[in-house]
N, C-alpha and C positions, 0 to 999 in steps of 0.2 A: 557771646554765648550762641552756640549753634542750634539748629532746629531740633537736634536729637539729644540735647543736654539731659543727663540723668537716665537715658535709655540704655539698656543692655542688649547687645546684639550678638548672635552667632552667625558667622559666615563660613560655610563649608568650601573646601577647595581654595582656601585663601592664602596659601603659601607662595603663590606666584600668579602671574598673568592677570586675567580678568578678575579673579577672586581677590587678589591682593589689592587691585585698584579699587574695588568695591569696598573692601575693609578700610582702606585708608580714607576714602571719602566719608564713610560713616564716622570714623574717628575725627576727621576735620569738622564734622557737624556736631561733635560733642558726645557721641556715644562711646560707651565702653564696649570694646569688641573682643570676642573670643575667637581666635584663629583656630579653625579645625581643618586639618589636612592629614594625609596618611603618613607623611614624613615628620618625625619629631624634630629632627635637625633643622629642616626647612621652616617649620613653625617657629622654632626658637629664634632663628635668624630674623624672621619678619617682626616678631615681638620686640627683639632688641632694637631693630631699626626704628620701629614705631615709638617705643618708649624714649629713645634718644631725641625724638622730635617733640616729646612732651605729650604724646597721646596715651590714653588709657587702654591697654591691651594685655591680653593673656592668651595662652594657647592650651589646647588639649588635642594631642595627636589622636586621630580618629579615622578608621576605615568605615565609611558610612554604610557599606554593604553588610556590615556586621551589626545586628540589632543591639547586642549587649554593649558594644563600643559606643553606639549612639546614645543609649540610656546613660552610660557613664559620662558622655559629653554634657548632657543636660544636667545630670546630677552635680557634676563639677561646677558648672556655671551657676546653678542655684546656690550651691554651697559657698562659692566665692563672692557672688554678686547679688544673691537673694532672689533673682528672677530672670526671666527671658522676655524681652519686649518685642524683639525683632529677630526673625529667622530669615537668612538668605540662603536658599538652596542653590549653590553654584557648582559644587563638585561634579565632575563628569569626566568620562574617558571616551575615546573612540578606538575602534578596531576595524578600519575601513577595508572592505573587500566585497566583491560582487556576490550576489545571492548564491549563485551556483557553486561558488568556491568557499563560502562561509562555513566555518566549523561551528558545532554546537557551543564549544567553549567561547569562541569569538562573539557569538550571539549573546550567550548568557552573561559573560563578563560585563558587557555594556548595559544590559538590562538590570543586572544586579546593582551596579553603581548608580547609573543615571536615573532609573525609575524606582527600583525598590529602595535604594538608599534615600531618595527624596521622600518616599512614603514614610520610612522609619523616622526621619527628622520631622516631617510634618505632623506625624502622629504624636510624637513627644511634645512638640510645641503646642499642639492643640490641647493636650491634657493640662498643661500649665496655664495657657492663656484663657481657657474656658473658666478656670477658677477665679481669675481676677477680672474677667470680662474686658480684656484689652489685648490686642496683639496685631502684628504685621508679619505676614508670611509672603515672601517674594521668591519665586522660583525662576531660575534661568533656563528657558527652553532654547530654541534655536530656529533660525529660518529654515533649517533642514527638516523640521517636522512636517513640512509639506511634501517631502520626498526629495532624495538627492542620490545621484548615481554612486553606487558603492557604499551606501550608508543605510542599508535596510535596518540594521540593529540600532544605529544611532538615531535615525529618523523615527523609528518606532518608539524608542525610549523617550524622545523629546515630545512626540505626539501624546504619549502617555502622561507626561508632565502637565501638558495643557489640560487633559481630561481630569487629572487629579486636582489641579488648581481650581477648575470650575466647580467640581463637586465639593471641594473643601470650602469654597466661597459660599455656596448655598447652605452648607451645614453650620458654618461658624459665624455667619453675618449677625445672627441674633445675639451673639455674645460680643459684638463690637470688635470682631477680628476680621481684618481684610486679607484677602488672598489674591494675588495677581501674578501673572507670568510675563516675563520679558523675553522677546525673541531677538537676540543680537543678529545682525547680518555678518558681513565680512569684517572682523575686528582684528587689528594688528596686535597679536600676542606672541608669546614664545612658540606656540603651536603653528600659527599661520606664517611666521617669519621663516619657517623651514621649507615652505613650498617653493618650487622652482620659479624663477622670474617670469617665465612664459605663462605659467598658471596664474601667478599673481596678477599679471596684466589682463588676462582673460576675466578673472574675477572682478577686478576694478572696473573693467569696461561694461559690466552688466549693472553697475550701480549708477543711478541717475546723477548722484552728486560727484561721481568720478573720483572717489577716494575711499580708502579703507577707513573704518571707524577706529576710535581709540578706546581703551578701557574706561576712560573718564566719561565718554558718551553714555555708556551703559551705567556707570556708577552714579552719574547725576540723576538718572531715572530711578535707580534704586533708592537713593536718598530721598527723592520726592515721595515715592510710594510709601516709604517708611515713616514719613512725617505726618503731623496732624493736618497738613494742607491737603492730604489725599484721603481723608477720613471717610469720604463718601464714594470712593472708587474701589470696587471689588469685583472679582470674576473676570477681569480684563486680560487680554493677551496683547501686549504692546510691542510693536516692531521698532527696533532701534537699528536701522540699517541703511540710512541715507536714501530711502526709496527703493531698496532692493526688492521688497515685497510690497506690491501695490494692488 
């Protein structure tokens, strides 16, 4: 029996990459996981894969930048599984371009998904978790929140996630709800595998451990923060990056 037996979790952006790795880890720890992602087909494929492995999983296709769709995600989860114990805010996009070339649309798209979408999900989780005086909210920020060339929109959104997390932790601690952020470093995912080999080598050279991380490195931290073992940890920003941020 895993650490998260009988817990119900929502993981956003869980149809691929880091989100999928997080969702699978929570399933392995015994949680029932609702896969939330913008593509219904991709969500269905992940749930089919997970259920074939014996995991408890369901899906609700959701654009987290749309508040009504987020409300529907939480209503579906409560209707099907009675509650939400764990929320993992993982969904995010990037539209990288230097500031002087960035369009308003490129700025707003990233803010809408990465920051406003995280707020919508956190707000719905807080409403539910306050009533039962229990919950775990874990948001995926990024090492880029400290600033990164060509990522003004992304860095700003991820810095906002840190501020949102710290504020939520202060507001919700009295209700036994923990709120923490994880900042992954250079993680090998579908997105990073597309970078040129030269860029990959430069990125890895900046990491003291001299390797990219894997989704499981981040997923393991998520599972810990979601468990009762981390019941006295809140408001923290935890780097998972092989020493990339020191």
